[in-house]
C-alpha positions in Angstrom: 74.6 -0.7 91.7 73.6 -4.7 92.6 70.8 -4.6 89.8 72.8 -6.8 87.2 73.5 -9.0 89.9 70.1 -9.6 91.5 68.8 -11.1 88.4 71.6 -13.2 87.3 69.7 -16.2 88.5 67.8 -16.0 85.0 70.8 -16.5 82.9 70.4 -20.0 82.4 66.6 -20.1 82.4 66.2 -17.7 79.5 66.9 -19.9 76.8 65.2 -23.0 78.4 61.7 -22.1 77.4 62.9 -22.8 73.7 63.1 -26.9 73.8 60.2 -27.0 76.1 57.9 -25.3 73.9 59.1 -27.0 70.9 58.7 -30.5 72.8 55.2 -29.4 73.8 54.2 -28.0 70.1 55.4 -31.1 68.3 53.3 -33.2 70.6 50.1 -31.0 70.8 50.3 -29.2 67.4 52.6 -31.2 65.4 51.5 -29.7 62.0 51.2 -26.0 63.0 54.6 -26.4 65.1 56.4 -27.5 61.7 54.9 -24.8 59.5 56.0 -22.3 61.8 59.8 -23.6 62.3 61.4 -20.5 61.4 59.8 -18.9 64.1 61.5 -20.9 66.7 65.1 -19.9 65.0 64.1 -16.5 65.8 63.2 -17.2 69.4 66.1 -18.9 69.8 68.5 -16.3 68.6 66.2 -13.7 70.5 66.5 -15.4 74.1 70.2 -16.0 73.7 70.9 -12.6 72.6 69.1 -11.2 75.7 71.5 -13.5 77.7 74.5 -11.8 75.8 73.5 -8.3 76.5 72.9 -9.2 80.2 76.1 -10.9 80.4 78.4 -7.9 78.7 76.4 -5.7 81.5 77.8 -8.0 84.3 81.3 -8.0 82.7 81.0 -4.2 82.7 79.9 -3.9 86.4 82.7 -6.2 87.2 85.4 -4.2 85.3 84.1 -0.9 87.5 83.5 -2.5 90.9 86.0 -5.7 90.8 84.1 -8.1 93.2 82.7 -11.2 93.2 79.0 -12.1 93.9 77.0 -15.2 95.3 73.5 -15.5 96.3 72.2 -18.7 98.0 68.9 -20.3 98.5 68.3 -23.3 100.9 67.2 -26.5 99.4 67.4 -29.0 101.9 68.3 -28.7 105.3 68.8 -30.9 108.6 71.2 -31.4 111.4 73.9 -33.3 109.4 73.3 -32.1 105.8 72.7 -28.9 104.2 72.3 -28.0 100.6 72.1 -24.4 99.1 71.1 -23.6 95.4 72.2 -20.4 94.4 74.6 -18.9 91.7 78.2 -17.4 91.7 79.0 -14.4 89.6 82.8 -13.7 89.2 85.2 -12.7 86.2 85.4 -16.5 85.1 81.3 -16.7 84.8 81.1 -13.4 83.0 83.8 -14.5 80.7 82.5 -17.9 79.8 78.9 -16.4 79.5 79.7 -14.1 76.8 81.8 -16.7 75.1 79.0 -18.9 74.8 76.3 -16.4 73.8 78.4 -14.8 71.4 79.4 -17.8 69.6 76.0 -19.5 70.2 74.1 -16.6 68.5 76.4 -17.0 65.5 76.2 -20.6 65.3 72.1 -20.4 65.6 72.0 -18.0 62.7 74.2 -19.9 60.5 72.2 -23.3 61.5 69.2 -21.6 60.1 70.5 -21.9 56.6 72.5 -24.8 57.2 69.9 -26.9 58.5 67.0 -25.4 56.5 66.5 -28.6 54.5 66.8 -31.1 57.4 63.7 -33.0 58.5 65.3 -32.5 62.0 65.2 -28.5 62.2 63.3 -28.4 64.8 64.7 -31.0 66.9 68.3 -29.5 66.2 67.2 -26.0 67.9 65.7 -27.7 70.7 68.6 -29.7 71.4 70.8 -26.5 70.9 68.8 -24.4 73.0 68.8 -27.1 75.8 72.7 -27.3 75.4 73.2 -23.6 75.6 71.0 -23.6 78.9 72.9 -26.5 80.3 76.3 -24.5 79.7 75.0 -21.3 81.2 73.9 -23.3 84.4 77.3 -24.9 84.5 79.3 -21.5 84.5 76.9 -19.6 87.1 77.0 -22.8 89.5 77.8 -21.7 93.1 78.7 -25.4 94.2 79.6 -28.9 93.1 76.1 -30.4 93.2 75.2 -27.8 90.6 78.3 -28.2 88.7 77.8 -31.9 88.6 73.9 -31.8 87.7 74.7 -29.2 84.7 77.9 -31.1 83.5 75.9 -34.3 83.1 73.3 -32.3 81.1 76.2 -30.8 78.8 77.1 -34.3 78.4 73.6 -35.5 77.3 73.3 -33.0 74.9 76.5 -33.5 73.5 75.3 -37.2 72.9 72.1 -36.2 71.5 73.8 -33.6 69.3 76.5 -35.7 68.1 74.2 -38.6 67.0 71.8 -36.1 65.6 71.6 -38.0 62.3 71.2 -41.3 64.1 70.2 -43.4 61.0 73.9 -43.1 60.1 75.7 -46.0 62.1 78.8 -44.3 62.2 77.0 -41.2 64.0 75.3 -43.2 66.4 78.7 -44.9 67.3 80.4 -41.8 67.4 77.8 -40.4 70.2 77.9 -43.7 72.0 81.6 -43.2 72.1 81.6 -39.6 73.3 78.9 -40.5 75.9 81.0 -43.5 77.5 84.3 -42.1 77.1 83.1 -39.0 79.1 81.4 -41.1 81.6 84.5 -42.6 82.9 85.5 -39.0 83.5 82.5 -37.9 85.1 82.7 -41.1 87.5 85.9 -39.9 88.5 84.5 -36.4 89.1 81.8 -37.6 91.4 84.1 -39.5 93.7 86.1 -36.9 94.1 83.5 -34.5 94.8 82.0 -37.0 97.5 85.5 -37.7 98.8 86.2 -33.7 99.4 82.8 -33.3 100.9 83.6 -36.0 103.4 86.7 -34.1 104.3 85.3 -30.5 104.4 81.3 -31.0 105.1 80.7 -28.4 102.3 79.6 -28.1 98.7 79.9 -24.3 98.3 83.2 -23.2 96.5 84.1 -20.3 98.9 83.5 -22.2 101.9 85.2 -25.4 100.5 88.3 -23.4 99.4 88.7 -21.7 102.9 88.2 -25.0 105.1 90.3 -27.0 102.9 93.1 -24.8 102.8 93.2 -24.5 106.7 93.1 -27.9 106.9 96.2 -28.6 104.7 98.0 -26.0 106.5 97.4 -27.1 109.7 98.2 -30.7 108.9 94.5 -32.2 110.0 94.1 -34.0 107.0 95.5 -36.7 105.1 97.5 -35.3 102.3 97.3 -38.2 100.4 93.7 -39.0 100.6 93.0 -35.1 99.5 95.8 -35.7 96.5 93.5 -38.7 95.4 90.4 -36.7 95.4 92.2 -34.0 93.5 93.1 -36.2 90.8 89.5 -37.7 90.6 88.3 -34.3 90.3 90.6 -33.7 87.4 89.5 -36.7 85.5 86.4 -35.0 84.7 88.0 -32.2 82.7 90.2 -34.6 81.3 87.5 -36.2 79.2 85.1 -33.2 78.7 88.2 -31.3 77.4 89.9 -34.2 75.3 93.1 -34.4 77.1 95.2 -37.6 77.0 94.4 -40.3 77.3 90.6 -39.7 77.2 90.8 -37.6 73.8 89.4 -40.5 71.7 86.1 -39.5 71.3 86.7 -35.8 69.7 87.4 -36.7 66.4 84.8 -39.3 66.0 82.2 -36.7 67.3 82.8 -34.7 63.9 80.1 -36.9 62.7 77.5 -34.5 63.7 76.4 -31.5 61.8 78.9 -29.0 61.4 77.5 -26.3 63.3 77.5 -29.0 66.3 81.6 -29.1 65.8 81.6 -25.3 66.0 79.6 -24.6 69.0 80.3 -27.8 71.4 83.6 -28.8 69.9 85.7 -25.4 69.3 83.9 -22.7 71.9 81.8 -24.1 74.5 81.5 -27.8 75.6 85.3 -28.7 75.5 86.1 -25.2 77.1 83.9 -26.6 80.1 86.9 -28.7 81.3 89.3 -25.7 81.0 86.4 -23.7 83.0 86.1 -26.3 85.9 90.0 -26.5 86.1 90.1 -22.6 86.4 87.1 -22.7 89.1 89.2 -25.5 91.2 92.4 -23.7 90.7 92.4 -22.4 94.3 92.3 -26.0 95.4 94.9 -27.4 93.0 97.3 -24.8 93.8 97.5 -25.9 97.6 97.7 -29.4 97.0 101.3 -30.8 96.1 102.1 -32.2 92.6 98.7 -31.6 91.2 99.9 -28.6 89.0 102.7 -30.7 87.8 100.1 -33.5 86.6 98.2 -30.7 84.9 100.8 -29.1 83.1 101.9 -32.8 82.0 98.7 -33.6 80.9 98.7 -30.5 78.9 101.8 -30.7 77.3 101.6 -34.4 76.3 98.0 -33.2 74.8 99.6 -30.1 73.2 102.3 -32.4 71.3 99.8 -35.6 70.7 97.0 -33.5 69.2 99.3 -31.6 66.7 101.2 -34.8 65.3 97.5 -36.4 64.8 96.6 -33.4 62.9 99.5 -34.0 60.4 98.0 -36.6 57.9 94.0 -36.4 58.3 92.1 -36.3 55.3 88.9 -35.2 56.9 88.9 -31.8 57.4 87.1 -31.5 60.2 89.0 -34.3 62.1 92.0 -32.2 61.2 90.2 -29.2 63.1 89.4 -31.3 65.8 92.7 -32.4 66.6 93.5 -28.7 66.3 91.3 -28.3 69.1 92.6 -31.0 71.2 96.1 -29.3 71.0 95.1 -26.0 71.7 93.2 -27.2 75.0 96.5 -28.9 75.7 98.1 -25.2 75.5 95.4 -23.9 77.9 95.5 -26.9 80.6 99.5 -26.5 80.2 99.0 -22.5 81.2 96.6 -23.7 84.0 99.2 -26.4 85.4 101.9 -23.6 85.4 99.6 -21.2 87.1 99.0 -18.9 84.4 95.4 -18.2 84.8 95.3 -15.1 82.8 97.2 -16.5 79.7 94.8 -19.8 79.7 91.7 -17.6 79.9 93.0 -15.3 77.2 93.9 -18.1 75.0 90.4 -19.5 75.7 88.8 -16.7 74.0 90.8 -16.2 71.2 90.7 -19.8 70.4 87.1 -20.4 70.6 86.4 -17.4 67.9 89.2 -18.4 65.9 88.1 -22.1 65.9 84.4 -21.2 65.5 85.2 -19.5 62.5 87.4 -22.1 60.8 84.5 -24.7 61.7 81.8 -22.6 59.9 84.3 -22.2 57.2 84.8 -25.9 56.9 80.8 -26.2 56.6 80.8 -23.8 53.8 83.5 -25.7 52.3 81.2 -29.1 52.7 78.5 -27.4 51.0 80.4 -26.2 48.0 81.8 -29.8 47.7 78.4 -31.3 48.0 77.5 -29.7 44.8 79.7 -31.9 43.0 80.0 -35.2 44.9 76.7 -35.2 46.5 76.2 -35.8 50.2 78.9 -38.3 50.9 80.6 -37.2 53.9 83.9 -39.4 53.1 84.0 -37.4 49.7 82.8 -34.0 50.7 84.9 -33.6 53.7 88.1 -35.4 52.1 90.4 -32.6 51.6 92.6 -34.9 49.0 89.5 -34.4 46.9 89.5 -30.8 46.8 91.9 -28.0 45.7 91.3 -24.9 43.7 88.2 -23.7 45.7 89.7 -20.1 46.2 88.3 -19.3 42.7 84.7 -20.6 43.4 84.4 -19.6 47.4 86.4 -16.5 47.6 84.7 -15.1 50.7 85.1 -18.4 52.6 88.5 -18.8 51.4 89.0 -15.5 53.0 87.7 -16.1 56.2 89.1 -19.5 56.5 92.7 -18.0 56.1 91.9 -15.3 58.5 91.2 -18.2 60.8 94.2 -20.0 59.9 96.8 -17.2 60.4 95.2 -16.5 63.8 95.3 -20.2 65.0 98.9 -20.3 63.6 99.8 -17.1 66.0 100.4 -14.6 63.2 100.7 -11.1 64.8 98.6 -9.1 65.0 95.8 -11.6 65.1 94.2 -12.6 68.1 95.7 -16.3 69.1 99.3 -14.5 68.8 98.9 -12.7 71.7 97.4 -15.1 73.7 99.8 -18.1 72.6 102.8 -16.1 72.7 102.2 -15.6 76.6 102.1 -19.1 77.3 104.7 -19.7 75.3 106.9 -17.3 77.4 105.7 -18.4 80.6 106.5 -22.0 79.8 110.2 -20.9 80.0 110.2 -19.8 83.4 108.2 -23.1 84.2 110.2 -25.9 82.4 112.6 -25.2 79.5 111.7 -28.6 78.5 108.0 -28.0 78.3 109.0 -24.8 76.5 110.8 -26.8 73.9 108.0 -28.9 73.2 105.5 -26.0 73.3 107.5 -24.1 70.9 107.9 -27.1 68.5 104.3 -27.7 68.5 103.8 -23.9 67.4 105.5 -24.7 64.4 103.5 -28.3 63.7 100.5 -26.0 64.2 101.4 -23.6 61.2 102.2 -26.6 59.3 99.1 -28.8 59.7 96.7 -25.7 59.4 98.4 -24.4 56.2 98.5 -28.2 55.0 94.5 -27.9 55.4 94.5 -24.5 53.7 96.6 -25.5 50.7 94.7 -29.0 50.0 91.7 -27.3 50.1 91.8 -23.9 48.2 95.0 -24.1 46.0 96.0 -26.0 42.7 93.4 -27.3 40.5 90.1 -28.8 41.7 90.0 -32.7 41.9 87.1 -35.1 43.1 87.7 -38.5 41.5 90.0 -40.3 43.7 92.3 -43.1 42.8 95.4 -44.3 44.6 99.2 -43.2 43.4 99.5 -46.8 42.0 96.9 -46.5 39.2 95.3 -49.4 40.7 91.4 -49.6 42.1 91.9 -48.7 45.8 90.8 -51.0 48.2 88.5 -50.3 51.2 89.4 -50.7 54.8 88.1 -50.6 58.2 89.4 -47.6 60.3 90.1 -48.8 64.0 87.9 -47.8 66.5 87.2 -48.4 69.9 83.7 -49.4 69.1 84.8 -52.0 66.7 84.7 -51.5 62.5 83.4 -48.1 61.4 82.5 -47.1 57.6 84.7 -48.2 54.9 87.3 -45.3 54.1 89.8 -45.0 51.0 92.9 -46.6 51.4 95.9 -44.4 52.6 98.5 -43.0 50.4 101.8 -43.0 51.9 103.3 -39.8 52.3 106.6 -40.3 50.3 104.3 -41.1 47.5 102.3 -38.1 47.7 105.1 -35.9 48.2 107.6 -37.2 45.6 105.4 -36.7 42.8 106.2 -34.2 40.1 104.1 -32.6 37.3 103.9 -35.3 35.2 102.9 -37.6 37.9 100.8 -36.0 39.9 97.6 -36.9 38.0 98.0 -40.5 38.7 97.2 -39.7 42.5 93.6 -39.0 41.5 92.6 -40.2 38.3 94.4 -40.9 35.0 92.2 -38.4 33.5 91.3 -35.4 35.5 89.5 -33.3 33.2 88.6 -29.4 34.4 85.0 -28.6 35.0 83.3 -27.3 32.4 81.8 -24.0 33.5 79.3 -24.0 30.5 77.4 -27.0 31.9 74.5 -26.2 33.8 72.4 -29.4 34.0 74.8 -31.3 36.7 72.2 -32.0 39.2 72.9 -31.4 42.9 72.6 -34.8 44.9 70.7 -34.1 48.2 69.0 -36.1 50.5 66.9 -33.2 51.8 63.0 -33.7 51.2 62.2 -30.1 51.2 62.1 -27.7 48.1 63.4 -27.9 44.9 66.8 -29.4 44.2 69.5 -27.1 42.9 71.8 -27.3 40.2 75.5 -26.4 40.0 78.3 -27.6 37.7 81.0 -26.2 40.0 81.5 -25.3 43.8 79.6 -22.5 44.8 79.6 -20.0 47.8 77.3 -20.5 50.6 73.8 -18.4 51.1 74.3 -14.8 52.1 73.3 -15.7 55.9 76.0 -18.3 56.4 78.6 -15.7 54.6 77.2 -12.9 57.2 78.2 -14.9 60.1 81.5 -15.8 58.9 82.3 -12.4 58.1 81.0 -11.4 61.5 83.2 -14.0 63.2 86.0 -12.6 61.1 86.1 -9.5 63.0 87.0 -11.6 66.6 90.3 -13.0 65.4 91.1 -9.4 64.2 90.3 -7.4 67.2 89.3 -9.7 70.4 93.3 -10.0 71.1 93.2 -6.3 71.8 91.6 -7.3 75.4 95.0 -8.6 76.4 97.3 -6.1 75.2 98.5 -3.5 78.1 97.5 0.1 76.9 99.9 1.8 79.2 103.3 1.7 80.6 101.7 1.3 84.0 101.7 -2.6 84.1 100.0 -5.6 82.8 96.9 -4.5 84.9 96.2 -1.7 82.2 94.7 -4.2 79.8 90.8 -5.0 79.7 91.2 -8.8 80.3 93.5 -8.3 83.6 90.9 -5.5 84.9 88.2 -8.1 84.5 90.2 -10.8 86.2 91.4 -8.7 89.0 88.9 -10.6 91.8 90.0 -13.8 90.5 93.6 -13.2 90.4 93.3 -12.0 94.3 91.5 -15.0 95.1 94.3 -16.9 93.6 96.7 -14.8 95.8 98.7 -13.8 92.7 100.3 -10.4 91.8 99.9 -9.7 88.4 101.2 -6.1 88.3 104.7 -5.3 86.8 105.7 -2.9 84.4 105.6 -3.4 80.8 109.2 -3.1 78.6 107.7 -2.4 75.2 111.2 -3.7 73.8 110.5 -7.2 75.6 107.1 -7.3 74.4 108.3 -6.9 71.0 111.3 -9.2 71.5 109.8 -12.1 73.1 108.0 -13.2 70.2 110.4 -13.3 67.7 111.3 -17.0 68.4 107.6 -17.9 68.4 107.0 -16.0 65.3 110.3 -17.4 63.4 108.9 -21.1 64.2 105.6 -20.3 63.0 106.7 -18.9 59.7 109.2 -21.8 59.2 106.2 -24.3 59.7 104.2 -22.4 57.3 107.3 -22.4 54.8 107.7 -26.2 55.0 104.1 -26.7 54.6 104.3 -24.5 51.3 107.3 -26.4 50.3 105.8 -29.7 50.5 102.1 -29.3 49.1 102.2 -26.3 46.7 104.6 -28.0 44.4 102.1 -30.8 44.3 99.3 -28.5 42.7 101.3 -25.7 41.0 102.6 -25.9 37.4 105.1 -23.4 38.3 107.3 -25.8 40.2 108.7 -29.1 39.3 110.7 -29.9 42.3 110.1 -30.4 46.0 111.7 -30.7 49.0 112.2 -34.4 48.9 113.8 -34.3 45.4 117.1 -33.3 47.6 117.0 -37.2 48.0 116.1 -38.2 44.8 118.6 -40.6 44.3 117.9 -44.2 45.8 120.3 -44.5 48.6 120.8 -44.8 52.4 119.5 -41.0 53.2 116.6 -41.3 50.7 115.6 -44.9 52.5 115.8 -43.4 55.8 114.0 -40.2 54.9 111.3 -42.7 53.5 111.1 -44.5 57.0 110.8 -41.6 58.8 108.2 -40.1 56.8 106.0 -43.4 56.4 106.6 -43.7 60.1 104.9 -40.3 60.8 102.2 -40.8 58.4 101.2 -44.0 59.9 101.3 -42.7 63.4 99.5 -39.7 62.8 96.7 -41.2 60.1 96.4 -44.2 62.6 95.9 -41.9 65.8 99.0 -42.7 67.3 97.4 -46.5 67.6 95.7 -45.3 70.7 92.3 -46.4 69.6 93.8 -49.9 68.5 95.2 -50.0 71.8 92.0 -49.4 73.8 90.3 -51.9 71.4 93.0 -54.6 72.2 93.0 -53.9 75.8 89.6 -52.8 76.9 87.0 -53.8 74.4 88.1 -57.1 73.5 89.9 -57.4 77.0 86.4 -57.1 78.7 84.7 -59.4 76.1 87.2 -62.0 76.5 86.7 -61.6 80.5 82.7 -61.8 80.3 83.2 -65.1 78.0 85.5 -66.3 80.5 82.8 -65.4 83.4 80.2 -66.9 81.1 82.0 -70.6 80.9 82.7 -70.5 84.8 79.1 -69.7 85.4 77.9 -72.8 83.0 80.5 -74.9 84.0 81.1 -74.5 87.5 78.2 -72.5 89.5 75.5 -74.4 87.3 77.5 -77.5 87.2 77.4 -77.8 91.1 73.7 -76.9 91.1 73.1 -79.6 88.1 75.5 -82.1 90.0 73.8 -82.2 93.2 70.4 -82.5 91.2 72.0 -85.6 89.2 73.4 -87.1 92.3 70.1 -87.1 94.1 68.4 -88.5 91.3 71.0 -91.4 91.1 70.8 -91.8 94.8 67.0 -92.1 94.7 67.1 -94.8 91.7 69.2 -97.0 93.8 67.7 -96.8 96.9 63.9 -97.3 95.3 65.0 -101.2 94.8 65.8 -101.8 98.4 62.3 -101.3 99.1 60.8 -105.0 98.5 58.0 -104.7 101.2 59.2 -107.4 103.6 59.8 -106.3 107.3 62.4 -109.0 107.8 64.5 -107.9 104.9 64.3 -104.5 106.5 65.4 -105.6 110.1 68.2 -107.4 108.8 69.4 -104.4 106.6 69.0 -102.4 110.0 71.3 -104.7 112.0 73.6 -105.2 109.5 74.0 -101.2 109.4 74.4 -100.9 113.2 77.1 -103.6 113.3 78.9 -101.7 110.9 78.6 -98.5 112.8 79.8 -100.3 115.9 82.6 -101.9 114.1 84.0 -98.4 112.8 83.2 -96.8 116.2 85.5 -99.4 117.9 88.2 -98.7 115.3 87.9 -95.3 116.0 88.3 -95.2 120.0 90.7 -98.4 120.2 
């Protein structure tokens, strides 16, 4: 039955009327549109639900029929150039469509409450619907031109959503940083597309792969040029998926509303780079060294993202670096040729990280009840603690998302991450060691986030450990100075405090909150509705909690799609059945028998490392809060001596490395920002002194020559004849000297 495939072209167009109608309504009927604004949220959710049902139907059809469908329509046609516009439906398209719509629906429902008091409510839903339409157009594209068009639309929507609160300078700078950084990768993507079209003469994926493969196998093309084009193509996904070295935009993108972080920077936009590499994997496989480059970039990003998450104070930035690290795992898997493992981890990570980001939004809301709308305080984990008593549902959901991301069985990310770790042993032992070590770091920093946020007493008065008034400084950024943030606390000082000293880390008087007090106002910038009053952190509204409870089901059960159901082989699981056409396209044989003893034995190492990371986080951060402990791990070196000094230096170095983003932003600031400005000043000086100097010099010389000559004009013909004869004699004299 081809009915679902014949109408697949509607997938990207269903959400598109929402931003068009909202924009038209705000122009033609602004008052009525604003009064009916909740209706637009319902319409957005309804339209995206239609796409979700259609995408699920397509996936079921593909599991039953196992083939790829493509439909093309002529756009332009002449003797030298042909461009067809169409759609391409394969397992990768189906997976991405389901991912975009299921997460998108939850985020839209969550946003209806989260953004309910914001003046930009309608603008937010218009941007979100346009972004969903762009992403759906991207994943259904059948050729490079369509991919690039929707790729740029996704980048534009990201710019608008990150800078949604554009009146805040740091949010505006973050959106510009994300936009410019992604344009670097997109320029490489465009050059790669044009170069490969010059070789093959086709933009269509299926024709393109076949033509290029034949050219390479028959040695009819310059392999160096093809490799260069492939590297340029890869630059686009490197920027979009925040891979090293174009990852610097991702943590700053957290300045947008939290639902944006959940949708764009956990499940969809950053996954676009992984999607494109997976789509182009038949190309990369036949080009030498490209797969090695992809895996190398992936493993660097895996380790770098994990280390940068270790000392972050902002809860959303910590999760952002976690996203960067997990995307590195996916890129590593694609570079190793583990197509199935990469897509499996893409699915499990998207749902787990969406849950964590929406949970962080609920935490931020609860903190705003105490500190007001100040992102540097409401998102700062060292000002939190003890929230488990006040937000138990959020705490449970956040804990399940944390356990899943750490790789604790039987939650979803355990199955996908363990598959990547197992494959890494066969690819490169060095990469495997780094990947396993990073799995332990993941468990450490995720439980650090959990313990700092939910455990211990609640604190919100910040002061540095010395008791002195903390000085503000400006964090290093590619775009110059940002908003002031609190002076950093050295990790050693934070960890070596005993129970008698712990209050000095915050304030000298850290009083518990009096629950009987009810007149503490809730500071808000929202102009709509009455302000609420709370005296302690409170749970979010039911709509936001409902979304988190629904998303909890995915980390619990979505891992089942990749678990072999029988002894017949790995093809017996749902994911492999769905991916059969794509795996055949890659000429990979995925069939092998399942040894359940091996299935249970292989994860032992990864699980042990994960639990070790959790244990270290518990010992380092739990004693800091709990009155049940009066010691910690660093008391092993409590006496001043060579061991303690060395330990302090190591920890301070790690803290500075992580807190300062591995100094990569500082390097870009020095080498790019200041370098380009210096070059511009030098060019300006050359233009003024040399270019303008020559022009001005000619003018001044003409002026003085004219001034001198005018005094020779005395009006006497005899004088003119004498001057003429004198000049002729001088000329004849030099002429004779020349030819004598």
